[in-house]
PyMOL CGO cylinders between C-alpha atoms (Angstrom):
from pymol import cmd
from pymol.cgo import CYLINDER

trace = [
    CYLINDER, 69.99, 108.14, 94.49, 70.50, 110.71, 91.73, 0.3, 1, 1, 1, 1, 1, 1,
    CYLINDER, 70.50, 110.71, 91.73, 73.01, 109.92, 89.01, 0.3, 1, 1, 1, 1, 1, 1,
    CYLINDER, 73.01, 109.92, 89.01, 74.37, 111.49, 85.86, 0.3, 1, 1, 1, 1, 1, 1,
    CYLINDER, 74.37, 111.49, 85.86, 75.12, 109.33, 82.85, 0.3, 1, 1, 1, 1, 1, 1,
    CYLINDER, 75.12, 109.33, 82.85, 76.96, 110.90, 79.92, 0.3, 1, 1, 1, 1, 1, 1,
    CYLINDER, 76.96, 110.90, 79.92, 79.52, 110.27, 77.16, 0.3, 1, 1, 1, 1, 1, 1,
    CYLINDER, 79.52, 110.27, 77.16, 82.11, 113.05, 76.85, 0.3, 1, 1, 1, 1, 1, 1,
    CYLINDER, 82.11, 113.05, 76.85, 85.21, 113.69, 74.79, 0.3, 1, 1, 1, 1, 1, 1,
    CYLINDER, 85.21, 113.69, 74.79, 88.61, 114.89, 75.99, 0.3, 1, 1, 1, 1, 1, 1,
    CYLINDER, 88.61, 114.89, 75.99, 87.40, 118.50, 75.67, 0.3, 1, 1, 1, 1, 1, 1,
    CYLINDER, 87.40, 118.50, 75.67, 84.03, 117.75, 77.40, 0.3, 1, 1, 1, 1, 1, 1,
    CYLINDER, 84.03, 117.75, 77.40, 82.02, 117.84, 74.16, 0.3, 1, 1, 1, 1, 1, 1,
    CYLINDER, 82.02, 117.84, 74.16, 78.77, 115.86, 74.37, 0.3, 1, 1, 1, 1, 1, 1,
    CYLINDER, 78.77, 115.86, 74.37, 76.75, 116.81, 71.30, 0.3, 1, 1, 1, 1, 1, 1,
    CYLINDER, 76.75, 116.81, 71.30, 76.26, 118.65, 68.05, 0.3, 1, 1, 1, 1, 1, 1,
    CYLINDER, 76.26, 118.65, 68.05, 72.99, 119.61, 66.37, 0.3, 1, 1, 1, 1, 1, 1,
    CYLINDER, 72.99, 119.61, 66.37, 71.06, 117.80, 69.11, 0.3, 1, 1, 1, 1, 1, 1,
    CYLINDER, 71.06, 117.80, 69.11, 72.79, 114.49, 68.37, 0.3, 1, 1, 1, 1, 1, 1,
    CYLINDER, 72.79, 114.49, 68.37, 75.36, 112.31, 70.12, 0.3, 1, 1, 1, 1, 1, 1,
    CYLINDER, 75.36, 112.31, 70.12, 78.92, 112.69, 68.86, 0.3, 1, 1, 1, 1, 1, 1,
    CYLINDER, 78.92, 112.69, 68.86, 79.68, 108.96, 68.89, 0.3, 1, 1, 1, 1, 1, 1,
    CYLINDER, 79.68, 108.96, 68.89, 77.61, 105.78, 68.78, 0.3, 1, 1, 1, 1, 1, 1,
    CYLINDER, 77.61, 105.78, 68.78, 79.74, 103.25, 70.61, 0.3, 1, 1, 1, 1, 1, 1,
    CYLINDER, 79.74, 103.25, 70.61, 78.11, 99.85, 71.10, 0.3, 1, 1, 1, 1, 1, 1,
    CYLINDER, 78.11, 99.85, 71.10, 79.61, 99.23, 74.55, 0.3, 1, 1, 1, 1, 1, 1,
    CYLINDER, 79.61, 99.23, 74.55, 78.62, 102.72, 75.75, 0.3, 1, 1, 1, 1, 1, 1,
    CYLINDER, 78.62, 102.72, 75.75, 75.04, 102.26, 74.52, 0.3, 1, 1, 1, 1, 1, 1,
    CYLINDER, 75.04, 102.26, 74.52, 74.88, 98.80, 76.15, 0.3, 1, 1, 1, 1, 1, 1,
    CYLINDER, 74.88, 98.80, 76.15, 76.13, 100.28, 79.41, 0.3, 1, 1, 1, 1, 1, 1,
    CYLINDER, 76.13, 100.28, 79.41, 73.51, 103.06, 79.22, 0.3, 1, 1, 1, 1, 1, 1,
    CYLINDER, 73.51, 103.06, 79.22, 70.75, 100.49, 78.69, 0.3, 1, 1, 1, 1, 1, 1,
    CYLINDER, 70.75, 100.49, 78.69, 72.00, 98.18, 81.46, 0.3, 1, 1, 1, 1, 1, 1,
    CYLINDER, 72.00, 98.18, 81.46, 72.35, 100.94, 84.02, 0.3, 1, 1, 1, 1, 1, 1,
    CYLINDER, 72.35, 100.94, 84.02, 69.10, 102.84, 83.29, 0.3, 1, 1, 1, 1, 1, 1,
    CYLINDER, 69.10, 102.84, 83.29, 66.61, 100.04, 82.50, 0.3, 1, 1, 1, 1, 1, 1,
    CYLINDER, 66.61, 100.04, 82.50, 63.98, 99.79, 85.22, 0.3, 1, 1, 1, 1, 1, 1,
    CYLINDER, 63.98, 99.79, 85.22, 64.96, 103.18, 86.62, 0.3, 1, 1, 1, 1, 1, 1,
    CYLINDER, 64.96, 103.18, 86.62, 64.00, 106.83, 86.01, 0.3, 1, 1, 1, 1, 1, 1,
    CYLINDER, 64.00, 106.83, 86.01, 65.55, 108.92, 83.24, 0.3, 1, 1, 1, 1, 1, 1,
    CYLINDER, 65.55, 108.92, 83.24, 65.34, 112.71, 83.46, 0.3, 1, 1, 1, 1, 1, 1,
    CYLINDER, 65.34, 112.71, 83.46, 66.16, 114.90, 80.49, 0.3, 1, 1, 1, 1, 1, 1,
    CYLINDER, 66.16, 114.90, 80.49, 65.60, 118.30, 78.98, 0.3, 1, 1, 1, 1, 1, 1,
    CYLINDER, 65.60, 118.30, 78.98, 63.12, 118.90, 76.17, 0.3, 1, 1, 1, 1, 1, 1,
    CYLINDER, 63.12, 118.90, 76.17, 65.78, 119.03, 73.44, 0.3, 1, 1, 1, 1, 1, 1,
    CYLINDER, 65.78, 119.03, 73.44, 67.26, 115.71, 74.56, 0.3, 1, 1, 1, 1, 1, 1,
    CYLINDER, 67.26, 115.71, 74.56, 63.80, 114.15, 74.54, 0.3, 1, 1, 1, 1, 1, 1,
    CYLINDER, 63.80, 114.15, 74.54, 63.12, 115.53, 71.06, 0.3, 1, 1, 1, 1, 1, 1,
    CYLINDER, 63.12, 115.53, 71.06, 66.43, 114.14, 69.79, 0.3, 1, 1, 1, 1, 1, 1,
    CYLINDER, 66.43, 114.14, 69.79, 65.49, 110.68, 71.11, 0.3, 1, 1, 1, 1, 1, 1,
    CYLINDER, 65.49, 110.68, 71.11, 62.02, 111.06, 69.60, 0.3, 1, 1, 1, 1, 1, 1,
    CYLINDER, 62.02, 111.06, 69.60, 60.07, 108.87, 72.01, 0.3, 1, 1, 1, 1, 1, 1,
    CYLINDER, 60.07, 108.87, 72.01, 60.07, 107.67, 75.62, 0.3, 1, 1, 1, 1, 1, 1,
    CYLINDER, 60.07, 107.67, 75.62, 62.84, 105.18, 76.38, 0.3, 1, 1, 1, 1, 1, 1,
    CYLINDER, 62.84, 105.18, 76.38, 61.31, 101.74, 76.99, 0.3, 1, 1, 1, 1, 1, 1,
    CYLINDER, 61.31, 101.74, 76.99, 61.26, 100.05, 80.42, 0.3, 1, 1, 1, 1, 1, 1,
    CYLINDER, 61.26, 100.05, 80.42, 62.03, 103.29, 82.26, 0.3, 1, 1, 1, 1, 1, 1,
    CYLINDER, 62.03, 103.29, 82.26, 60.07, 106.10, 83.84, 0.3, 1, 1, 1, 1, 1, 1,
    CYLINDER, 60.07, 106.10, 83.84, 60.72, 109.03, 81.49, 0.3, 1, 1, 1, 1, 1, 1,
    CYLINDER, 60.72, 109.03, 81.49, 60.69, 112.60, 82.85, 0.3, 1, 1, 1, 1, 1, 1,
    CYLINDER, 60.69, 112.60, 82.85, 61.19, 115.74, 80.77, 0.3, 1, 1, 1, 1, 1, 1,
    CYLINDER, 61.19, 115.74, 80.77, 62.02, 119.22, 82.05, 0.3, 1, 1, 1, 1, 1, 1,
    CYLINDER, 62.02, 119.22, 82.05, 60.12, 121.77, 79.99, 0.3, 1, 1, 1, 1, 1, 1,
    CYLINDER, 60.12, 121.77, 79.99, 58.11, 124.87, 80.72, 0.3, 1, 1, 1, 1, 1, 1,
    CYLINDER, 58.11, 124.87, 80.72, 55.14, 124.57, 78.46, 0.3, 1, 1, 1, 1, 1, 1,
    CYLINDER, 55.14, 124.57, 78.46, 54.40, 121.17, 77.04, 0.3, 1, 1, 1, 1, 1, 1,
    CYLINDER, 54.40, 121.17, 77.04, 52.38, 118.07, 77.70, 0.3, 1, 1, 1, 1, 1, 1,
    CYLINDER, 52.38, 118.07, 77.70, 54.18, 115.09, 76.25, 0.3, 1, 1, 1, 1, 1, 1,
    CYLINDER, 54.18, 115.09, 76.25, 52.39, 111.78, 75.90, 0.3, 1, 1, 1, 1, 1, 1,
    CYLINDER, 52.39, 111.78, 75.90, 54.04, 108.89, 77.73, 0.3, 1, 1, 1, 1, 1, 1,
    CYLINDER, 54.04, 108.89, 77.73, 56.33, 110.99, 79.91, 0.3, 1, 1, 1, 1, 1, 1,
    CYLINDER, 56.33, 110.99, 79.91, 56.16, 112.90, 83.16, 0.3, 1, 1, 1, 1, 1, 1,
    CYLINDER, 56.16, 112.90, 83.16, 56.69, 116.62, 82.64, 0.3, 1, 1, 1, 1, 1, 1,
    CYLINDER, 56.69, 116.62, 82.64, 58.17, 119.00, 85.21, 0.3, 1, 1, 1, 1, 1, 1,
    CYLINDER, 58.17, 119.00, 85.21, 58.95, 122.70, 85.10, 0.3, 1, 1, 1, 1, 1, 1,
    CYLINDER, 58.95, 122.70, 85.10, 62.29, 122.37, 86.93, 0.3, 1, 1, 1, 1, 1, 1,
    CYLINDER, 62.29, 122.37, 86.93, 64.94, 119.78, 87.66, 0.3, 1, 1, 1, 1, 1, 1,
    CYLINDER, 64.94, 119.78, 87.66, 64.71, 120.18, 91.44, 0.3, 1, 1, 1, 1, 1, 1,
    CYLINDER, 64.71, 120.18, 91.44, 60.93, 119.81, 91.31, 0.3, 1, 1, 1, 1, 1, 1,
    CYLINDER, 60.93, 119.81, 91.31, 61.26, 116.68, 89.16, 0.3, 1, 1, 1, 1, 1, 1,
    CYLINDER, 61.26, 116.68, 89.16, 63.77, 115.04, 91.48, 0.3, 1, 1, 1, 1, 1, 1,
    CYLINDER, 63.77, 115.04, 91.48, 61.74, 115.85, 94.57, 0.3, 1, 1, 1, 1, 1, 1,
    CYLINDER, 61.74, 115.85, 94.57, 58.50, 114.46, 93.13, 0.3, 1, 1, 1, 1, 1, 1,
    CYLINDER, 58.50, 114.46, 93.13, 60.08, 111.42, 91.46, 0.3, 1, 1, 1, 1, 1, 1,
    CYLINDER, 60.08, 111.42, 91.46, 61.82, 110.40, 94.71, 0.3, 1, 1, 1, 1, 1, 1,
    CYLINDER, 61.82, 110.40, 94.71, 58.45, 110.47, 96.49, 0.3, 1, 1, 1, 1, 1, 1,
    CYLINDER, 58.45, 110.47, 96.49, 56.54, 108.66, 93.74, 0.3, 1, 1, 1, 1, 1, 1,
    CYLINDER, 56.54, 108.66, 93.74, 59.22, 106.02, 93.03, 0.3, 1, 1, 1, 1, 1, 1,
    CYLINDER, 59.22, 106.02, 93.03, 61.31, 105.66, 96.21, 0.3, 1, 1, 1, 1, 1, 1,
    CYLINDER, 61.31, 105.66, 96.21, 62.69, 102.29, 95.08, 0.3, 1, 1, 1, 1, 1, 1,
    CYLINDER, 62.69, 102.29, 95.08, 64.12, 103.60, 91.80, 0.3, 1, 1, 1, 1, 1, 1,
    CYLINDER, 64.12, 103.60, 91.80, 67.30, 105.47, 90.97, 0.3, 1, 1, 1, 1, 1, 1,
    CYLINDER, 67.30, 105.47, 90.97, 67.18, 108.69, 88.98, 0.3, 1, 1, 1, 1, 1, 1,
    CYLINDER, 67.18, 108.69, 88.98, 69.49, 109.10, 85.98, 0.3, 1, 1, 1, 1, 1, 1,
    CYLINDER, 69.49, 109.10, 85.98, 69.97, 112.54, 84.47, 0.3, 1, 1, 1, 1, 1, 1,
    CYLINDER, 69.97, 112.54, 84.47, 70.67, 111.90, 80.79, 0.3, 1, 1, 1, 1, 1, 1,
    CYLINDER, 70.67, 111.90, 80.79, 71.07, 115.39, 79.34, 0.3, 1, 1, 1, 1, 1, 1,
    CYLINDER, 71.07, 115.39, 79.34, 71.46, 117.83, 77.91, 0.3, 1, 1, 1, 1, 1, 1,
    CYLINDER, 71.46, 117.83, 77.91, 74.16, 120.30, 78.75, 0.3, 1, 1, 1, 1, 1, 1,
    CYLINDER, 74.16, 120.30, 78.75, 72.01, 122.77, 80.72, 0.3, 1, 1, 1, 1, 1, 1,
    CYLINDER, 72.01, 122.77, 80.72, 70.38, 120.01, 82.79, 0.3, 1, 1, 1, 1, 1, 1,
    CYLINDER, 70.38, 120.01, 82.79, 73.79, 118.52, 83.64, 0.3, 1, 1, 1, 1, 1, 1,
    CYLINDER, 73.79, 118.52, 83.64, 75.09, 121.94, 84.64, 0.3, 1, 1, 1, 1, 1, 1,
    CYLINDER, 75.09, 121.94, 84.64, 72.08, 122.66, 86.84, 0.3, 1, 1, 1, 1, 1, 1,
    CYLINDER, 72.08, 122.66, 86.84, 72.34, 119.26, 88.55, 0.3, 1, 1, 1, 1, 1, 1,
    CYLINDER, 72.34, 119.26, 88.55, 76.03, 119.71, 89.33, 0.3, 1, 1, 1, 1, 1, 1,
    CYLINDER, 76.03, 119.71, 89.33, 75.79, 123.38, 90.34, 0.3, 1, 1, 1, 1, 1, 1,
    CYLINDER, 75.79, 123.38, 90.34, 72.96, 122.60, 92.75, 0.3, 1, 1, 1, 1, 1, 1,
    CYLINDER, 72.96, 122.60, 92.75, 74.75, 119.57, 94.23, 0.3, 1, 1, 1, 1, 1, 1,
    CYLINDER, 74.75, 119.57, 94.23, 71.91, 117.19, 93.31, 0.3, 1, 1, 1, 1, 1, 1,
    CYLINDER, 71.91, 117.19, 93.31, 74.05, 114.27, 92.13, 0.3, 1, 1, 1, 1, 1, 1,
    CYLINDER, 74.05, 114.27, 92.13, 75.39, 111.27, 94.09, 0.3, 1, 1, 1, 1, 1, 1,
    CYLINDER, 75.39, 111.27, 94.09, 77.08, 109.27, 91.32, 0.3, 1, 1, 1, 1, 1, 1,
    CYLINDER, 77.08, 109.27, 91.32, 78.55, 109.92, 87.87, 0.3, 1, 1, 1, 1, 1, 1,
    CYLINDER, 78.55, 109.92, 87.87, 78.58, 107.33, 85.09, 0.3, 1, 1, 1, 1, 1, 1,
    CYLINDER, 78.58, 107.33, 85.09, 80.93, 108.83, 82.52, 0.3, 1, 1, 1, 1, 1, 1,
    CYLINDER, 80.93, 108.83, 82.52, 82.11, 107.40, 79.25, 0.3, 1, 1, 1, 1, 1, 1,
    CYLINDER, 82.11, 107.40, 79.25, 85.30, 109.32, 78.46, 0.3, 1, 1, 1, 1, 1, 1,
    CYLINDER, 85.30, 109.32, 78.46, 86.13, 109.15, 74.75, 0.3, 1, 1, 1, 1, 1, 1,
    CYLINDER, 86.13, 109.15, 74.75, 89.82, 109.70, 74.01, 0.3, 1, 1, 1, 1, 1, 1,
    CYLINDER, 89.82, 109.70, 74.01, 89.23, 112.20, 71.21, 0.3, 1, 1, 1, 1, 1, 1,
    CYLINDER, 89.23, 112.20, 71.21, 88.55, 115.91, 70.92, 0.3, 1, 1, 1, 1, 1, 1,
    CYLINDER, 88.55, 115.91, 70.92, 85.61, 117.25, 68.95, 0.3, 1, 1, 1, 1, 1, 1,
    CYLINDER, 85.61, 117.25, 68.95, 86.17, 120.87, 68.06, 0.3, 1, 1, 1, 1, 1, 1,
    CYLINDER, 86.17, 120.87, 68.06, 82.89, 121.61, 66.28, 0.3, 1, 1, 1, 1, 1, 1,
    CYLINDER, 82.89, 121.61, 66.28, 80.51, 120.43, 69.03, 0.3, 1, 1, 1, 1, 1, 1,
    CYLINDER, 80.51, 120.43, 69.03, 77.84, 122.80, 70.28, 0.3, 1, 1, 1, 1, 1, 1,
    CYLINDER, 77.84, 122.80, 70.28, 77.06, 121.19, 73.65, 0.3, 1, 1, 1, 1, 1, 1,
    CYLINDER, 77.06, 121.19, 73.65, 79.53, 120.55, 76.46, 0.3, 1, 1, 1, 1, 1, 1,
    CYLINDER, 79.53, 120.55, 76.46, 79.58, 118.87, 79.85, 0.3, 1, 1, 1, 1, 1, 1,
    CYLINDER, 79.58, 118.87, 79.85, 80.60, 121.12, 82.76, 0.3, 1, 1, 1, 1, 1, 1,
    CYLINDER, 80.60, 121.12, 82.76, 84.22, 120.99, 83.91, 0.3, 1, 1, 1, 1, 1, 1,
    CYLINDER, 84.22, 120.99, 83.91, 84.59, 118.78, 87.00, 0.3, 1, 1, 1, 1, 1, 1,
    CYLINDER, 84.59, 118.78, 87.00, 87.47, 118.45, 89.43, 0.3, 1, 1, 1, 1, 1, 1,
    CYLINDER, 87.47, 118.45, 89.43, 87.23, 114.72, 90.08, 0.3, 1, 1, 1, 1, 1, 1,
    CYLINDER, 87.23, 114.72, 90.08, 89.91, 114.73, 92.78, 0.3, 1, 1, 1, 1, 1, 1,
    CYLINDER, 89.91, 114.73, 92.78, 88.14, 117.22, 95.04, 0.3, 1, 1, 1, 1, 1, 1,
    CYLINDER, 88.14, 117.22, 95.04, 84.53, 116.15, 94.97, 0.3, 1, 1, 1, 1, 1, 1,
    CYLINDER, 84.53, 116.15, 94.97, 84.45, 112.65, 93.46, 0.3, 1, 1, 1, 1, 1, 1,
    CYLINDER, 84.45, 112.65, 93.46, 86.23, 109.34, 93.85, 0.3, 1, 1, 1, 1, 1, 1,
    CYLINDER, 86.23, 109.34, 93.85, 86.37, 106.89, 90.96, 0.3, 1, 1, 1, 1, 1, 1,
    CYLINDER, 86.37, 106.89, 90.96, 85.08, 103.51, 92.12, 0.3, 1, 1, 1, 1, 1, 1,
    CYLINDER, 85.08, 103.51, 92.12, 85.14, 101.62, 88.83, 0.3, 1, 1, 1, 1, 1, 1,
    CYLINDER, 85.14, 101.62, 88.83, 86.75, 102.01, 85.41, 0.3, 1, 1, 1, 1, 1, 1,
    CYLINDER, 86.75, 102.01, 85.41, 86.77, 99.84, 82.31, 0.3, 1, 1, 1, 1, 1, 1,
    CYLINDER, 86.77, 99.84, 82.31, 88.72, 100.43, 79.08, 0.3, 1, 1, 1, 1, 1, 1,
    CYLINDER, 88.72, 100.43, 79.08, 87.39, 99.65, 75.60, 0.3, 1, 1, 1, 1, 1, 1,
    CYLINDER, 87.39, 99.65, 75.60, 88.38, 100.14, 71.98, 0.3, 1, 1, 1, 1, 1, 1,
    CYLINDER, 88.38, 100.14, 71.98, 85.75, 100.21, 69.22, 0.3, 1, 1, 1, 1, 1, 1,
    CYLINDER, 85.75, 100.21, 69.22, 86.24, 101.32, 65.63, 0.3, 1, 1, 1, 1, 1, 1,
    CYLINDER, 86.24, 101.32, 65.63, 89.75, 102.54, 66.57, 0.3, 1, 1, 1, 1, 1, 1,
    CYLINDER, 89.75, 102.54, 66.57, 88.24, 104.76, 69.28, 0.3, 1, 1, 1, 1, 1, 1,
    CYLINDER, 88.24, 104.76, 69.28, 89.59, 104.28, 72.79, 0.3, 1, 1, 1, 1, 1, 1,
    CYLINDER, 89.59, 104.28, 72.79, 87.22, 105.06, 75.65, 0.3, 1, 1, 1, 1, 1, 1,
    CYLINDER, 87.22, 105.06, 75.65, 86.80, 104.44, 79.36, 0.3, 1, 1, 1, 1, 1, 1,
    CYLINDER, 86.80, 104.44, 79.36, 83.59, 103.92, 81.29, 0.3, 1, 1, 1, 1, 1, 1,
    CYLINDER, 83.59, 103.92, 81.29, 83.94, 105.40, 84.79, 0.3, 1, 1, 1, 1, 1, 1,
    CYLINDER, 83.94, 105.40, 84.79, 81.77, 105.30, 87.84, 0.3, 1, 1, 1, 1, 1, 1,
    CYLINDER, 81.77, 105.30, 87.84, 82.53, 108.06, 90.34, 0.3, 1, 1, 1, 1, 1, 1,
    CYLINDER, 82.53, 108.06, 90.34, 80.85, 108.58, 93.70, 0.3, 1, 1, 1, 1, 1, 1,
    CYLINDER, 80.85, 108.58, 93.70, 80.61, 111.79, 95.66, 0.3, 1, 1, 1, 1, 1, 1,
    CYLINDER, 80.61, 111.79, 95.66, 83.11, 112.21, 98.50, 0.3, 1, 1, 1, 1, 1, 1,
    CYLINDER, 83.11, 112.21, 98.50, 81.37, 112.70, 101.83, 0.3, 1, 1, 1, 1, 1, 1,
]
cmd.load_cgo(trace, "trace")
């Protein structure tokens, strides 16, 4: 099972200057709950913004020319998914960013499930965006929860691919 987990704004913004746009406690708790014990796959910039491997997960980084201590390194997303599925058949794979990795995963139809935190705000000065998705055509929402934190309304969705 290959999943995407991401927090996006109304205008699909996900980051600025290699940082998250919002730090919402419930979103971060959800991320931890869903990914702990599983595999997280990310691009080099996302890994560098986190600064270290995420605990209690298999960490995989897509990069062309680095060896990174404590993580598995792959030259491409498709290669990473293929190898990780074979090495850890009992675990789910969660793609956690950044923008280019999300785009590649969606364009190559590699994803089964989306875990999306939709923040009811627009961020106009972001520099990283999540690809536009037509949820009605390809995905069906199977779960949604609404939250408000620090006067910010957001929804945590789970969407599965239509067969």
